[in-house]
C-alpha positions as CSV (number, residue, x, y, z in Angstrom):
1,M,11.9,16.6,-25.5
2,T,13.4,16.8,-22.0
3,R,15.4,13.8,-21.0
4,I,14.8,12.3,-17.5
5,G,18.5,12.7,-16.8
6,D,18.5,16.4,-17.5
7,S,15.5,17.1,-15.2
8,T,14.9,18.0,-11.6
9,F,12.2,16.1,-9.7
10,L,10.6,17.3,-6.4
11,F,8.9,15.0,-4.0
12,V,6.8,16.2,-1.1
13,S,5.6,13.9,1.7
14,S,3.6,14.7,4.8
15,R,4.0,11.3,6.4
16,S,5.3,11.6,10.0
17,A,4.8,8.0,11.2
18,D,7.7,6.0,12.5
19,T,7.7,3.7,9.4
20,L,7.5,4.2,5.7
21,G,4.1,3.9,3.9
22,R,3.6,2.1,0.7
23,V,4.0,5.2,-1.5
24,E,7.3,6.2,0.2
25,R,8.7,2.7,-0.1
26,R,8.0,2.8,-3.8
27,W,9.5,6.3,-4.1
28,L,12.8,5.0,-2.8
29,K,13.0,2.6,-5.7
30,V,11.9,5.4,-8.1
31,W,14.6,7.7,-6.7
32,E,17.3,5.1,-7.3
33,E,16.3,4.9,-10.9
34,L,16.1,8.7,-11.4
35,V,19.5,9.3,-9.7
36,R,21.0,6.5,-11.8
37,S,19.7,8.3,-14.9
38,G,21.5,11.5,-13.8
39,A,18.4,13.4,-12.6
40,T,18.4,15.7,-9.6
41,V,15.9,14.5,-6.9
42,L,14.7,16.8,-4.1
43,L,12.6,15.9,-1.1
44,I,10.5,18.0,1.3
45,C,9.1,16.2,4.3
46,P,8.2,16.8,8.0
47,P,10.8,16.9,10.7
48,R,12.2,13.5,11.7
49,S,10.5,11.8,8.8
50,P,11.5,8.1,8.3
51,L,12.3,9.1,4.7
52,E,15.3,11.2,5.4
53,V,18.0,8.6,6.1
54,P,17.1,6.2,3.2
55,A,16.5,9.2,0.9
56,R,20.0,10.5,1.5
57,R,21.4,7.0,1.1
58,V,20.2,6.8,-2.6
59,G,21.3,10.3,-3.5
60,V,18.3,12.5,-2.8
61,Q,18.8,16.1,-1.7
62,I,16.7,17.1,1.4
63,A,15.2,20.6,1.1
64,P,16.7,23.2,3.5
65,Y,13.2,23.6,5.2
66,R,10.5,21.3,6.2
67,L,6.8,20.9,5.6
68,D,5.0,22.8,8.3
69,R,1.7,20.9,8.9
70,L,0.4,23.6,11.2
71,N,0.8,26.4,8.7
72,L,0.0,25.2,5.2
73,V,-0.4,28.7,3.8
74,R,3.1,29.7,4.8
75,T,4.5,26.4,3.6
76,A,2.9,26.8,0.2
77,S,4.3,30.2,-0.1
78,R,7.8,29.0,0.7
79,L,7.4,26.0,-1.6
80,R,6.4,28.2,-4.5
81,K,9.6,30.2,-4.0
82,Y,11.6,27.0,-3.8
83,M,10.1,25.7,-7.1
84,R,10.8,29.0,-8.8
85,R,14.4,28.7,-7.8
86,Y,15.0,25.0,-8.6
87,R,12.5,24.7,-11.5
88,P,11.5,21.0,-11.1
89,A,10.0,19.4,-14.2
90,V,7.8,17.2,-12.1
91,A,6.6,17.6,-8.5
92,H,5.0,14.5,-6.9
93,S,3.2,14.5,-3.5
94,T,1.7,12.0,-1.1
95,G,-0.3,12.7,2.1
96,Y,-3.1,15.2,2.5
97,E,-1.0,18.2,3.7
98,A,1.6,17.6,1.1
99,D,-1.0,17.3,-1.6
100,I,-2.7,20.6,-0.7
101,V,0.5,22.5,-0.2
102,L,1.9,21.4,-3.6
103,R,-1.2,22.0,-5.6
104,R,-1.5,25.5,-4.2
105,A,2.2,26.3,-4.6
106,A,2.4,25.0,-8.2
107,R,-0.4,27.1,-9.6
108,D,0.6,28.7,-12.9
109,L,4.2,27.5,-12.5
110,P,5.8,25.4,-15.3
111,V,5.8,22.2,-13.3
112,K,3.8,19.0,-13.8
113,V,2.0,18.0,-10.6
114,V,1.5,14.4,-9.7
115,T,-0.2,13.0,-6.6
116,S,-0.5,9.4,-5.3
117,V,-3.9,8.4,-3.8
118,L,-4.7,5.1,-2.0
119,C,-8.2,3.6,-2.0
120,G,-8.1,3.1,1.8
121,S,-7.4,6.8,2.6
122,W,-9.5,8.7,0.0
123,P,-11.5,10.8,0.5
124,P,-9.5,12.3,3.4
125,R,-11.0,12.3,7.0
126,G,-10.7,14.9,9.7
127,L,-11.1,14.8,13.4
128,G,-14.8,15.5,13.2
129,P,-17.6,16.1,10.7
130,I,-16.7,19.8,10.2
131,S,-13.0,19.2,9.6
132,T,-13.8,16.2,7.4
133,R,-16.1,18.3,5.2
134,F,-13.4,21.1,5.0
135,K,-10.7,18.7,4.1
136,R,-12.7,17.0,1.4
137,R,-13.9,20.2,-0.1
138,L,-10.3,21.6,-0.3
139,D,-9.0,18.3,-1.6
140,R,-11.6,18.0,-4.4
141,R,-11.1,21.7,-5.4
142,T,-7.4,21.3,-5.9
143,L,-7.3,17.7,-7.3
144,K,-8.2,19.1,-10.7
145,R,-4.9,21.0,-10.8
146,C,-3.0,17.7,-10.9
147,D,-1.5,16.7,-14.3
148,A,-1.5,13.0,-13.1
149,V,-3.2,11.2,-10.3
150,M,-1.8,7.7,-9.5
151,A,-4.6,5.6,-8.0
152,D,-3.9,2.1,-6.6
153,C,-7.2,0.6,-7.8
154,R,-9.8,1.0,-10.5
155,E,-12.7,1.5,-8.0
156,L,-10.8,4.5,-6.6
157,A,-10.3,5.8,-10.1
158,D,-14.0,5.7,-10.7
159,R,-14.6,7.5,-7.4
160,L,-12.1,10.2,-8.4
161,V,-13.9,10.8,-11.6
162,E,-17.4,10.8,-10.2
163,A,-16.9,12.5,-6.9
164,A,-14.0,14.9,-7.6
165,G,-14.4,15.5,-11.3
166,V,-10.9,14.3,-12.2
167,D,-10.3,13.8,-15.9
168,R,-10.0,10.0,-16.4
169,A,-7.3,10.5,-18.9
170,R,-5.1,11.9,-16.1
171,I,-5.5,8.9,-13.8
172,V,-2.8,6.3,-13.8
173,I,-3.7,2.9,-12.3
174,D,-0.8,2.1,-10.0
175,P,-1.5,-1.1,-8.1
176,P,0.4,-2.2,-5.0
177,S,3.7,-4.0,-5.6
178,V,6.4,-6.0,-3.8
179,S,10.1,-6.6,-4.2
180,L,10.4,-10.3,-5.1
181,A,14.0,-10.4,-4.1
182,R,13.2,-9.0,-0.6
183,V,10.2,-11.3,-0.1
184,L,12.2,-14.4,-1.0
185,A,15.1,-13.4,1.1
186,E,13.0,-12.6,4.2
187,A,11.1,-15.9,3.7
188,E,14.3,-17.7,4.7
189,V,14.5,-16.0,8.1
190,P,14.1,-18.7,10.8
191,V,10.8,-18.4,12.7
192,T,9.1,-20.8,15.2
193,L,5.6,-21.8,14.4
194,P,3.2,-23.9,16.6
195,D,2.9,-27.6,16.1
196,G,-0.1,-28.9,14.3
197,R,-1.5,-29.0,10.8
198,P,-3.0,-27.4,8.9
199,L,-1.7,-23.9,9.8
200,V,-4.1,-21.2,8.9
201,G,-3.7,-17.5,9.6
202,Y,-2.5,-14.0,9.1
203,A,0.8,-12.1,9.4
204,G,1.3,-8.3,9.2
205,A,0.2,-5.2,10.9
206,L,-2.6,-5.8,13.5
207,E,-4.9,-3.0,12.3
208,V,-8.6,-2.8,13.1
209,S,-9.3,-2.5,9.3
210,R,-7.8,-6.0,8.7
211,G,-10.9,-7.6,10.2
212,L,-8.9,-10.0,12.3
213,G,-11.8,-10.7,14.6
214,T,-13.3,-13.1,12.0
215,L,-10.3,-15.4,12.5
216,T,-11.4,-16.1,16.1
217,A,-14.1,-18.5,15.1
218,L,-12.1,-20.3,12.4
219,R,-10.7,-23.1,14.5
220,G,-14.2,-24.1,15.6
221,H,-15.4,-24.3,12.0
222,L,-12.4,-26.5,11.1
223,A,-12.4,-28.7,14.1
224,T,-14.5,-31.6,12.7
225,E,-12.5,-32.1,9.5
226,H,-9.1,-30.8,10.9
227,P,-9.0,-31.3,14.6
228,D,-5.3,-30.4,14.7
229,A,-5.7,-27.2,12.8
230,R,-4.1,-24.1,14.3
231,V,-5.1,-20.5,13.6
232,L,-2.1,-18.1,13.8
233,V,-1.9,-14.3,14.0
234,A,1.5,-12.7,13.8
235,G,2.4,-9.1,14.2
236,S,1.7,-6.1,16.4
237,G,-0.6,-3.2,16.3
238,P,-3.8,-1.6,17.9
239,A,-6.0,-4.6,17.1
240,R,-4.0,-6.9,19.3
241,T,-6.0,-6.1,22.4
242,R,-9.2,-7.2,20.7
243,L,-7.8,-10.7,20.2
244,H,-6.7,-11.3,23.8
245,A,-9.9,-13.3,24.8
246,A,-9.6,-15.5,21.7
247,E,-5.9,-16.1,22.6
248,R,-6.7,-17.1,26.2
249,S,-9.4,-19.5,25.0
250,G,-7.1,-21.2,22.5
251,A,-9.1,-20.1,19.5
252,I,-6.0,-18.5,18.0
253,D,-2.3,-18.5,18.6
254,M,-0.8,-15.0,18.9
255,L,2.9,-14.9,17.8
256,G,3.4,-11.2,18.5
257,A,6.0,-9.3,16.6
258,V,8.1,-11.6,14.3
259,P,11.5,-11.1,12.7
260,S,10.0,-11.7,9.2
261,V,6.4,-11.6,8.0
262,P,7.2,-13.5,4.8
263,A,8.8,-16.3,6.8
264,V,5.5,-16.8,8.7
265,L,3.4,-16.6,5.5
266,A,5.7,-19.2,3.9
267,G,4.9,-21.6,6.7
268,L,1.1,-21.3,6.5
269,D,-1.1,-23.8,4.6
270,V,-3.7,-21.0,4.0
271,C,-3.0,-17.3,4.3
272,V,-6.1,-15.4,5.3
273,F,-6.7,-11.6,4.8
274,P,-10.2,-10.7,6.1
275,S,-10.1,-7.0,5.5
276,T,-13.2,-4.9,6.1
277,V,-12.2,-1.7,4.4
278,P,-10.8,-0.9,0.9
279,G,-7.0,-1.4,0.5
280,T,-4.4,-3.9,-0.3
281,P,-2.4,-5.4,2.6
282,T,1.2,-5.7,1.5
283,P,1.5,-9.1,3.2
284,L,-1.2,-10.4,0.9
285,L,1.0,-9.7,-2.1
286,E,3.9,-11.3,-0.2
287,A,1.9,-14.4,0.4
288,V,0.9,-14.7,-3.2
289,A,4.5,-14.0,-4.3
290,L,5.6,-17.0,-2.1
291,G,3.0,-19.2,-3.9
292,R,0.8,-19.7,-0.8
293,P,-3.0,-20.2,-1.2
294,V,-4.9,-17.1,-0.2
295,V,-8.5,-16.5,1.1
296,A,-9.3,-12.8,1.3
297,S,-12.2,-10.4,1.6
298,A,-13.7,-9.1,-1.7
299,V,-13.0,-5.4,-0.9
300,S,-11.8,-2.8,-3.3
301,G,-8.0,-3.0,-3.6
302,I,-8.1,-6.8,-3.4
303,A,-10.9,-7.9,-5.6
304,E,-9.6,-6.3,-8.8
305,L,-6.0,-7.5,-8.4
306,F,-6.7,-11.2,-8.9
307,E,-9.2,-13.4,-10.8
308,P,-11.6,-14.8,-8.2
309,E,-11.5,-18.6,-7.8
310,A,-8.9,-19.0,-10.6
311,E,-6.2,-17.2,-8.5
312,I,-7.4,-16.6,-5.0
313,V,-10.6,-17.3,-3.0
314,L,-12.7,-14.2,-2.3
315,V,-15.4,-14.0,0.4
316,R,-17.8,-11.4,1.7
317,P,-16.1,-9.0,4.2
318,G,-17.0,-9.8,7.8
319,D,-18.7,-13.1,7.0
320,T,-17.1,-15.6,9.3
321,A,-19.0,-18.6,8.0
322,E,-18.1,-17.8,4.4
323,L,-14.5,-17.2,5.4
324,A,-14.4,-20.7,7.0
325,E,-16.0,-22.3,4.0
326,G,-13.4,-20.7,1.8
327,V,-10.6,-22.1,4.0
328,R,-12.2,-25.5,4.0
329,R,-12.4,-25.6,0.2
330,V,-8.7,-24.8,0.0
331,L,-7.8,-27.5,2.5
332,A,-10.1,-30.1,0.8
333,D,-8.4,-29.9,-2.6
334,P,-4.6,-29.2,-2.2
335,Q,-3.9,-29.8,-5.9
336,S,-6.4,-27.2,-7.0
337,A,-5.2,-24.8,-4.3
338,A,-1.6,-25.2,-5.5
339,A,-2.6,-24.5,-9.1
340,R,-4.6,-21.5,-8.1
341,A,-1.7,-20.2,-6.0
342,E,0.8,-20.6,-8.9
343,R,-1.5,-18.7,-11.3
344,A,-1.7,-15.9,-8.7
345,R,2.1,-15.9,-8.2
346,M,2.7,-15.5,-11.9
347,R,0.3,-12.5,-12.0
348,V,2.4,-10.9,-9.2
349,V,5.6,-11.6,-11.2
350,D,4.1,-10.0,-14.3
351,E,2.2,-7.1,-12.9
352,Y,2.8,-6.3,-9.2
353,T,6.6,-6.2,-8.7
354,S,8.6,-3.2,-7.7
355,T,10.3,-3.2,-11.1
356,A,7.0,-2.8,-12.9
357,A,5.9,0.0,-10.5
358,V,9.2,1.9,-11.0
359,A,8.8,1.6,-14.8
360,R,5.2,2.9,-14.5
361,H,6.4,6.0,-12.6
362,I,9.2,6.7,-15.0
363,Q,6.9,6.4,-18.0
364,T,4.4,8.7,-16.4
365,Y,7.1,11.3,-15.8
366,R,8.3,10.9,-19.4
367,D,4.7,11.3,-20.8
368,L,4.2,14.5,-18.7
369,T,7.5,16.1,-19.8
370,A,7.4,15.0,-23.4
371,G,6.5,18.4,-24.7
372,L,8.9,20.4,-22.6
C-alpha cells in the first residue's frame, strides 16, 4: 500500500477571483498536512490566482504553466503530459474548467481523480441557455470518470446520483467547516456596533443569494415588543445597493466592510441568515461556533447541517413574516435560545471544524490509493 508521504498529489483550480473560495481555503489546510507527512504537492491554477502566495508558503510547488481557460483542449493535452511526467497518485480539482480539463487529461492514466462540488454551484451555468446546456452536458459526461466526488451536502449527493449517474459509493459528503481558533481570535477584534438592544442581523458577503432584502422589514415586526431593536447588516458586495432605501429609512443599520465578521456576529443577540438559494454561508458556521442563536432559511446546505428547533431555528426562504416570528421566538425565551445555541456549537466542534475536514480529505486519499 502506498503511503501518503511517498506520494505526489496534484491540485487543479480554475478560480480567478480576488479571494479564496471555500474549497481553496480547505485545500490550504490539507496541503499543510500532506507536506508535513512528506508528500509532494503540486498546483495548477490561473494566472494571478489568490492561491499562489499561500500555496508556496505551505510548501506547494506551482506548476510551470497555467490553466488556460480559453483553450481547454490544449490545457488538457499539456496537463496529460505533465501527469505522465510527475505521476501523481491523486489529482483533485475544483471549478468547472479545472474539472473538465483534469477529467479529460486523466483518462486511462494511473491517477485517482477527485472533484469537489458545492450545492450552490452545481449544475454549472453558462452565459446563456445554449452555453448552459453545453456545460452541463460535458460536466455530466465526464463526472463518471471521477474516482471520488466530494459534495458539501446530502441533497447535492442525491442530485449527482439522479441527474448525473454518479455512483453513490464514490460520493464523499464533505460539509462546510471553520477553523475554531481563527473564529475565536477574530471575535476579539474591536468593532463598533450601534446602541440599542436587541441587536439582530447579518454579517458576511452581501450577495443577492443571501436574501438580505427580507431583513428590511424585521424592525417593524419587532417594534411592539422590542422598540429599541436594531437590525444590522455588515459587509460589502453587490447586494448593498438594494439595501440603500432601507438604510435611509432607518429600517436597517449598514456597517459596511468590517475588520472582522466574527466580531460582529459575537455582538449580535440573534444572527440571521435568510438565504434564498442552496449553500452554506461560512458566517453561519462562525456564528454557531461562537455560541450565538441563529435563525436561517431551510435551504439545502443549511437544513441538513443542524437539527431544526433543537439547534437552530429554520424558516421558509423569502418569508419575511416567518423570519420575524423566528427571531421573536428566540428573543422571547433567552434560556431556550442559549441551550439551542450550545447544542449547535457542540455539533460544529464535533463535525464541522477544519481539523475534521482535513482528516476526511486525507482518509479519502488513503482509501483511493490503498491498492496502489
